[in-house]
C-alpha positions as CSV (number, residue, x, y, z in Angstrom):
1,M,113.5,77.8,94.3
2,K,115.9,75.4,96.0
3,E,118.2,76.8,98.8
4,F,121.2,78.7,97.8
5,S,124.0,80.0,100.0
6,L,125.3,83.5,100.3
7,P,128.9,82.6,99.5
8,A,127.7,80.8,96.3
9,L,125.6,83.9,95.4
10,A,128.5,86.2,95.9
11,Q,130.7,84.1,93.7
12,A,128.0,83.8,90.9
13,I,127.4,87.6,90.7
14,R,131.0,88.7,91.4
15,T,130.2,91.0,94.3
16,H,132.5,93.5,95.9
17,P,132.0,94.5,99.5
18,Q,129.5,97.2,100.6
19,R,130.9,97.5,104.1
20,D,134.4,96.1,104.0
21,A,135.2,93.5,106.7
22,S,131.7,93.1,108.1
23,D,130.3,92.4,104.6
24,E,133.1,89.8,104.0
25,S,132.2,87.9,107.2
26,Q,128.5,87.9,106.2
27,I,129.4,86.4,102.8
28,R,131.5,83.7,104.4
29,S,128.6,82.6,106.7
30,H,126.5,79.6,106.0
31,V,123.3,81.5,105.6
32,V,121.1,80.3,102.8
33,F,118.0,81.7,101.1
34,A,115.2,80.1,99.1
35,G,113.6,82.8,97.1
36,V,114.3,85.9,95.0
37,S,112.4,89.2,95.0
38,I,112.6,92.4,93.0
39,D,109.5,93.9,94.6
40,S,109.5,94.8,98.3
41,R,105.7,94.5,98.4
42,T,105.9,90.8,97.7
43,T,109.1,90.0,99.5
44,K,108.9,87.0,101.8
45,P,111.0,86.0,104.8
46,G,114.1,84.3,103.7
47,D,114.3,86.0,100.3
48,C,117.2,87.7,98.5
49,F,116.2,91.1,97.3
50,F,117.6,92.4,94.0
51,A,117.4,96.2,93.8
52,I,116.4,96.8,90.2
53,P,116.3,100.3,88.8
54,G,113.3,101.0,86.6
55,E,111.6,103.8,84.7
56,N,109.2,104.7,87.5
57,F,110.8,103.2,90.6
58,D,114.2,102.3,91.8
59,G,114.5,99.2,93.9
60,H,117.3,100.8,95.9
61,D,114.7,103.0,97.6
62,Y,112.9,99.9,99.0
63,V,115.8,97.9,100.4
64,S,114.8,98.8,103.9
65,D,111.2,97.7,103.2
66,A,112.5,94.3,101.9
67,F,114.6,93.8,105.0
68,A,111.6,94.7,107.1
69,K,109.7,91.9,105.3
70,G,112.3,89.4,106.3
71,A,114.7,89.5,103.4
72,I,118.0,87.7,104.2
73,C,120.2,89.9,101.9
74,A,120.1,92.5,99.2
75,V,122.0,92.9,96.0
76,V,122.6,96.5,95.1
77,S,124.6,98.7,92.8
78,K,124.4,101.8,95.0
79,G,125.5,102.6,98.6
80,I,122.7,101.8,101.1
81,K,122.8,103.7,104.4
82,D,120.3,102.5,107.0
83,S,121.7,101.7,110.5
84,K,118.5,99.9,111.4
85,F,119.6,97.0,109.1
86,A,123.4,97.2,109.7
87,D,123.6,93.5,110.4
88,N,121.9,92.4,107.1
89,A,124.0,91.2,104.2
90,I,124.3,93.7,101.4
91,L,126.1,92.5,98.3
92,R,127.2,95.2,95.9
93,V,127.6,94.8,92.2
94,D,128.1,97.1,89.2
95,D,124.7,96.2,87.6
96,T,121.9,94.5,89.5
97,V,120.1,93.4,86.3
98,K,123.2,91.7,85.0
99,A,123.8,90.1,88.4
100,L,120.3,88.7,88.4
101,G,121.0,87.1,85.0
102,D,124.4,85.8,86.3
103,F,122.7,84.3,89.3
104,A,120.0,82.6,87.2
105,R,122.7,81.1,84.9
106,A,124.5,79.7,87.9
107,Y,121.3,78.4,89.5
108,R,120.3,76.8,86.2
109,R,123.7,75.0,86.0
110,Q,123.3,73.6,89.5
111,C,119.8,72.3,89.0
112,G,118.8,69.1,87.2
113,F,115.8,70.5,85.2
114,K,115.7,70.6,81.4
115,V,115.0,74.0,79.8
116,V,112.8,74.7,76.8
117,A,113.4,78.2,75.4
118,I,110.8,79.6,72.9
119,T,111.3,82.6,70.7
120,G,109.5,83.9,67.5
121,S,107.8,86.9,66.1
122,V,104.3,85.6,67.1
123,G,103.0,82.6,69.0
124,K,105.5,82.3,71.8
125,T,103.0,82.5,74.6
126,M,100.4,80.1,73.1
127,T,103.2,77.6,72.1
128,R,104.5,77.8,75.7
129,Q,101.0,77.3,77.1
130,I,100.1,74.3,74.9
131,T,103.5,72.7,75.7
132,Y,103.0,73.2,79.4
133,H,99.5,71.9,79.3
134,A,100.6,68.6,77.6
135,L,104.0,68.0,79.4
136,S,102.6,68.8,82.9
137,R,100.5,65.6,82.7
138,H,103.7,63.6,82.6
139,Y,106.4,65.7,84.2
140,R,106.8,68.3,87.0
141,V,106.9,71.4,84.8
142,T,107.1,75.2,85.6
143,Q,106.7,77.9,83.0
144,S,107.1,81.7,82.5
145,P,104.5,83.6,84.4
146,K,102.7,85.7,81.8
147,N,105.2,86.9,79.2
148,Y,108.3,87.0,81.4
149,N,110.7,87.0,78.4
150,N,113.3,89.7,78.9
151,N,116.5,90.1,80.9
152,I,114.5,90.3,84.2
153,G,111.6,88.0,83.5
154,L,113.7,85.1,82.1
155,P,116.0,84.9,85.2
156,L,113.0,85.1,87.5
157,T,111.4,82.2,85.6
158,L,114.5,80.0,86.0
159,L,114.9,81.0,89.7
160,D,111.3,80.1,90.4
161,A,111.9,76.4,89.5
162,G,112.1,74.3,92.6
163,P,114.2,71.2,93.4
164,E,111.4,68.9,92.3
165,D,110.8,70.5,88.9
166,Q,112.0,68.5,85.8
167,I,111.3,71.0,83.0
168,V,111.2,74.8,82.7
169,I,109.5,76.3,79.7
170,A,110.6,79.9,79.1
171,E,110.0,82.6,76.5
172,L,112.8,84.7,75.0
173,G,111.7,88.0,73.6
174,T,113.6,90.7,71.7
175,N,113.1,94.1,70.0
176,H,116.7,94.9,69.2
177,P,119.8,92.9,68.1
178,G,121.7,90.9,70.7
179,E,118.9,90.3,73.2
180,I,118.3,86.7,72.3
181,A,122.0,85.8,72.4
182,H,122.2,87.3,75.9
183,L,119.0,85.5,77.1
184,T,119.9,82.1,75.6
185,A,123.3,82.3,77.4
186,I,121.4,82.5,80.7
187,A,118.9,79.8,79.9
188,Q,121.3,77.3,78.3
189,P,118.3,75.4,76.8
190,D,118.1,71.8,76.0
191,V,115.4,72.5,73.4
192,A,115.4,75.9,71.6
193,V,112.4,76.8,69.4
194,V,111.7,79.5,66.8
195,T,108.0,79.6,66.2
196,N,108.3,81.8,63.1
197,V,109.9,84.9,61.7
198,Q,107.6,87.8,60.6
199,P,108.0,91.6,60.2
200,A,107.8,92.6,63.9
201,H,109.9,95.1,65.8
202,L,111.3,96.3,62.4
203,E,112.1,99.6,64.1
204,G,114.8,97.9,66.1
205,F,116.0,95.5,63.4
206,G,115.7,97.3,60.1
207,S,115.0,94.2,58.0
208,L,113.5,90.8,58.0
209,Q,116.9,89.3,57.5
210,E,118.1,90.8,60.7
211,I,115.1,89.4,62.6
212,V,115.9,85.9,61.2
213,K,119.5,86.3,62.4
214,E,118.4,87.4,65.8
215,K,115.9,84.6,66.3
216,L,118.3,81.9,65.2
217,S,120.9,83.2,67.7
218,I,118.8,81.2,70.3
219,A,120.9,78.2,69.2
220,G,124.0,79.8,70.6
221,G,123.1,78.9,74.1
222,L,122.0,75.3,73.4
223,K,123.5,72.5,75.5
224,P,125.9,70.3,73.4
225,D,123.3,67.6,73.0
226,G,120.4,70.1,72.5
227,V,118.0,70.4,69.6
228,L,116.9,73.4,67.6
229,I,113.2,73.3,66.4
230,I,112.3,75.7,63.6
231,N,109.3,76.6,61.6
232,A,110.5,75.6,58.1
233,D,107.8,77.8,56.4
234,T,109.3,81.0,57.7
235,V,112.7,80.2,59.1
236,P,115.7,79.2,56.9
237,R,117.6,76.1,58.1
238,P,121.1,77.1,59.4
239,A,123.7,76.4,56.8
240,S,126.2,74.6,59.2
241,P,124.2,73.9,62.4
242,A,126.2,73.0,65.5
243,H,123.2,71.1,66.9
244,R,120.5,68.7,65.7
245,V,117.8,70.6,63.8
246,V,114.2,69.5,63.4
247,T,111.5,71.3,61.5
248,F,107.7,71.7,61.6
249,G,105.4,73.4,59.1
250,K,103.1,72.8,56.1
251,S,105.6,71.4,53.6
252,P,105.7,67.6,53.3
253,D,109.5,67.4,54.0
254,C,109.1,68.8,57.5
255,D,109.8,66.5,60.4
256,Y,106.5,67.5,62.0
257,Q,103.6,68.3,59.7
258,A,99.9,69.0,60.4
259,R,97.5,67.3,58.0
260,N,93.8,67.5,57.3
261,I,93.5,71.0,58.9
262,T,89.9,72.2,59.4
263,F,88.3,75.2,61.2
264,D,85.0,75.2,62.9
265,G,84.1,78.5,64.5
266,A,86.2,78.8,67.7
267,K,87.8,75.4,67.2
268,S,90.3,73.8,64.9
269,S,91.4,70.3,64.2
270,F,94.2,68.5,62.4
271,S,96.0,65.2,62.4
272,I,99.6,64.2,63.3
273,N,100.8,60.7,62.5
274,G,97.3,59.6,61.9
275,T,96.1,60.9,65.3
276,Q,93.3,63.5,65.2
277,I,94.0,66.6,67.3
278,C,91.0,68.7,68.5
279,L,92.2,72.2,69.4
280,P,89.7,74.3,71.4
281,V,91.1,77.6,70.2
282,P,90.5,79.2,66.8
283,G,92.7,80.2,63.8
284,P,95.5,78.9,61.6
285,G,98.1,80.6,63.8
286,N,97.1,78.4,66.7
287,V,97.3,75.2,64.6
288,E,100.9,76.3,63.9
289,N,101.5,76.9,67.6
290,A,100.1,73.5,68.5
291,L,102.4,71.9,65.9
292,A,105.4,73.6,67.4
293,A,104.3,72.4,70.8
294,W,104.0,68.8,69.5
295,A,107.5,69.0,68.1
296,I,108.7,70.0,71.6
297,C,106.7,67.4,73.5
298,S,108.0,64.7,71.1
299,Q,111.5,65.5,72.4
300,F,110.3,64.3,75.9
301,G,108.8,61.1,74.7
302,L,105.1,62.0,74.5
303,A,103.0,59.9,72.1
304,A,100.6,61.6,69.7
305,A,97.7,60.1,71.6
306,D,99.0,61.6,74.9
307,F,99.3,65.0,73.2
308,A,95.8,64.8,71.7
309,G,94.3,63.8,75.0
310,A,95.8,66.8,76.7
311,I,95.0,69.4,74.1
312,K,91.2,68.7,74.3
313,T,91.1,70.5,77.7
314,L,93.3,73.5,76.7
315,A,92.1,76.8,78.0
316,T,92.3,80.1,76.2
317,I,94.6,82.8,77.4
318,P,93.1,86.2,78.2
319,M,93.4,88.8,75.4
320,R,95.0,86.3,73.0
321,A,92.4,85.2,70.5
322,E,90.0,84.7,73.4
323,V,86.4,84.3,72.1
324,L,83.9,85.9,74.4
325,Q,80.1,85.7,74.2
326,I,78.8,89.0,75.5
327,G,75.0,89.0,75.3
328,R,74.3,88.5,71.6
329,L,77.8,89.7,70.6
330,T,80.7,87.4,69.8
331,V,83.9,89.2,70.6
332,V,87.4,88.0,69.7
333,D,89.6,89.7,72.4
334,D,93.1,89.6,70.8
335,C,94.3,92.9,72.1
336,Y,97.5,91.8,73.9
337,N,99.7,92.8,71.0
338,A,99.8,93.1,67.2
339,N,102.1,92.8,64.2
340,P,101.3,92.1,60.5
341,A,101.3,88.4,60.9
342,S,99.1,88.3,64.0
343,M,96.7,90.8,62.4
344,K,96.3,88.5,59.4
345,N,95.7,85.5,61.7
346,A,93.1,87.4,63.7
347,L,91.2,88.5,60.6
348,E,91.1,84.8,59.5
349,I,89.6,84.0,62.9
350,L,87.0,86.7,62.5
351,A,86.0,85.3,59.1
352,G,85.9,81.8,60.4
353,L,83.4,82.7,63.2
354,D,80.9,83.9,60.6
355,Q,79.5,80.6,59.5
356,T,76.2,81.8,58.1
357,G,77.6,84.9,56.4
358,K,74.7,86.9,57.8
359,R,76.4,88.5,60.8
360,R,78.2,91.8,60.6
361,R,82.0,91.7,61.0
362,V,83.3,94.6,63.1
363,F,87.0,95.2,63.5
364,I,88.2,97.6,66.3
365,C,91.8,98.0,65.1
366,G,94.7,99.6,66.9
367,D,98.1,100.5,65.5
368,M,100.9,98.0,65.1
369,A,103.8,99.4,67.0
370,E,107.6,99.4,66.4
371,L,107.5,99.0,62.6
372,G,109.8,102.0,62.0
373,Q,110.1,103.1,58.3
374,Y,107.8,100.3,57.2
375,A,104.9,101.4,59.4
376,H,102.9,103.3,56.7
377,A,103.3,100.6,54.1
378,L,102.4,97.8,56.5
379,H,99.3,99.6,57.8
380,A,98.2,100.1,54.2
381,E,98.7,96.4,53.7
382,L,96.6,95.8,56.8
383,G,93.8,97.9,55.2
384,A,93.8,95.7,52.1
385,A,93.6,92.6,54.3
386,I,90.7,94.1,56.2
387,A,88.8,94.6,52.9
388,Q,89.6,91.0,51.8
389,A,88.2,89.7,55.1
390,K,84.9,91.4,54.3
391,V,84.9,93.5,57.4
392,Q,81.8,95.7,57.3
393,V,82.6,98.1,60.2
394,L,86.1,99.3,60.8
395,L,86.9,101.4,63.9
396,A,90.6,102.3,63.5
397,V,92.5,103.7,66.4
398,G,95.8,105.6,66.6
399,K,98.5,107.4,64.6
400,F,98.0,105.2,61.5
401,A,94.3,104.9,61.7
402,D,93.7,107.0,58.6
403,T,96.3,105.0,56.6
404,T,94.6,101.7,57.5
405,A,91.0,103.1,56.9
406,Q,91.8,104.7,53.5
407,A,93.5,101.5,52.3
408,A,90.6,99.4,53.4
409,K,88.1,101.7,51.6
410,K,90.2,101.7,48.4
411,A,90.5,97.9,48.3
412,T,86.9,97.0,49.4
413,E,84.3,95.6,47.0
414,H,81.5,95.7,49.5
415,N,79.9,98.3,51.8
416,L,82.5,99.3,54.5
417,Q,81.8,101.8,57.2
418,A,85.2,103.2,58.5
419,E,85.7,105.6,61.3
420,C,89.0,106.9,62.8
421,F,89.7,107.7,66.4
422,Q,92.7,109.1,68.3
423,D,92.6,106.6,71.2
424,A,90.7,103.8,72.8
425,F,88.8,106.1,75.2
426,E,87.3,108.0,72.3
427,V,86.1,104.7,70.8
428,C,84.5,103.8,74.1
429,D,82.6,107.0,74.2
430,R,81.0,106.3,70.8
431,L,80.9,102.6,70.8
432,Y,77.1,102.5,71.2
433,E,76.8,104.2,67.8
434,F,78.4,101.3,65.9
435,V,77.7,98.1,67.7
436,K,74.6,96.0,67.1
437,D,73.3,92.8,68.4
438,D,74.6,89.6,66.7
439,D,77.8,91.4,65.5
440,I,81.1,89.5,65.5
441,I,83.7,91.9,66.8
442,L,87.5,91.6,66.6
443,V,89.4,93.8,69.0
444,K,93.2,93.9,68.3
445,G,96.1,96.3,68.4
446,S,99.5,96.7,70.1
447,R,99.6,97.1,73.8
448,A,100.1,100.9,73.5
449,A,96.6,101.1,72.0
450,K,95.0,100.0,75.3
451,L,92.1,98.3,73.5
452,E,91.3,96.1,76.6
453,T,89.3,99.2,77.7
454,V,87.1,98.7,74.6
455,T,86.5,95.0,75.5
456,E,85.4,96.1,79.0
457,K,83.2,98.7,77.6
458,L,81.5,96.1,75.3
459,K,80.8,94.0,78.4
460,S,79.2,97.0,80.2
461,L,77.1,97.8,77.1
462,R,75.7,94.3,76.9
463,T,75.3,93.6,80.6
464,P,71.6,93.8,81.7
465,R,71.1,96.3,84.4
466,K,69.3,95.2,87.6
467,T,66.0,96.9,88.3
468,R,64.4,97.5,91.6
469,G,61.5,95.3,92.5
């Protein structure tokens, strides 16, 4: 983050005094800060601390700790009484989360970097990672740490950009109407991307049409000369776009199209403009993500050969279609999250890793969350897809485990062993009963399923124990 003055901060967040005259004198001072913190444990000297209330902790309880760590000032929405830090600047607002967003918007306006904002039902993080990997070879680029894609994470992403950064790549997430519009107004992107629209978070939206509307609202924050990039296979083109629109997808009339797509185990390949792209991550979904990334990189002048050279060295992201070799087991750790589209993609990866057709396909399957009234039907559809993928062992976990398992059994034309479990811990306790050497195992479910514990258990089951000599 570049230096920012307290008076400029006070103006950006529309503060009102905490301690009358003394506070006003502090705001008028020429004190500057060069960092923002919302966690007193990681606050550094010279930071501005935003006291964010949360479900389990309230940042207002840790203002004194932040000052003890060297924070220059604190932004609060409650009265703070601590005579020990009476000389520290405390700026009071009505809502500290809103203030954080207001500050990030003001900071973004003052800085010269370009912003790429990515939303979509699936593929946001991988598209971001591929884009970052390619652009960072030619520009000074910063990106969202992990999936910082909400009304706290996005501002922190923008504020983390330093004076030397040229491009910021951010994710914008949503699970109810209006979130994307709010976030894009903060980010004010130069390039806005919709990776795809699929039935995800239906509990908050009610229909696929509302999801389309929500995702396309990302264009509302675009700079006047900005560009909207959409997946033409799943996202309808806006009827009267206010900005330039470019498309990517499978159809020949897309501006960016992948050709000659092939899959080889944990790798994929395709061509763009006659240039072969070797993608060291599996699955058709990642080809789509790479194509979206290429559409973004093209806006910054990258040539296809530059993009291809960068993609060769792309690393996998933990818990996102990460292929692990654990002893004689091949494990696809894709348990970061799940919705119907990502489940289908994961099953295609599972099938693609079975080149000989002789290895057992095992699916440790958690529930898909936030599907509302569509949950039962979509878990039944998942069961049919499991049967179609010729899964031989299904370990279904969660509230809709029986729905998925019964649908899989009904649709299968081969021998399918299906077991249901209440939670991941119960699976871990009995995992040894179902897993055999040379199995290919897909582990996937929504975050609430906590299936990462199953992956760790698989590692312990197949790690040789040391013996005493």
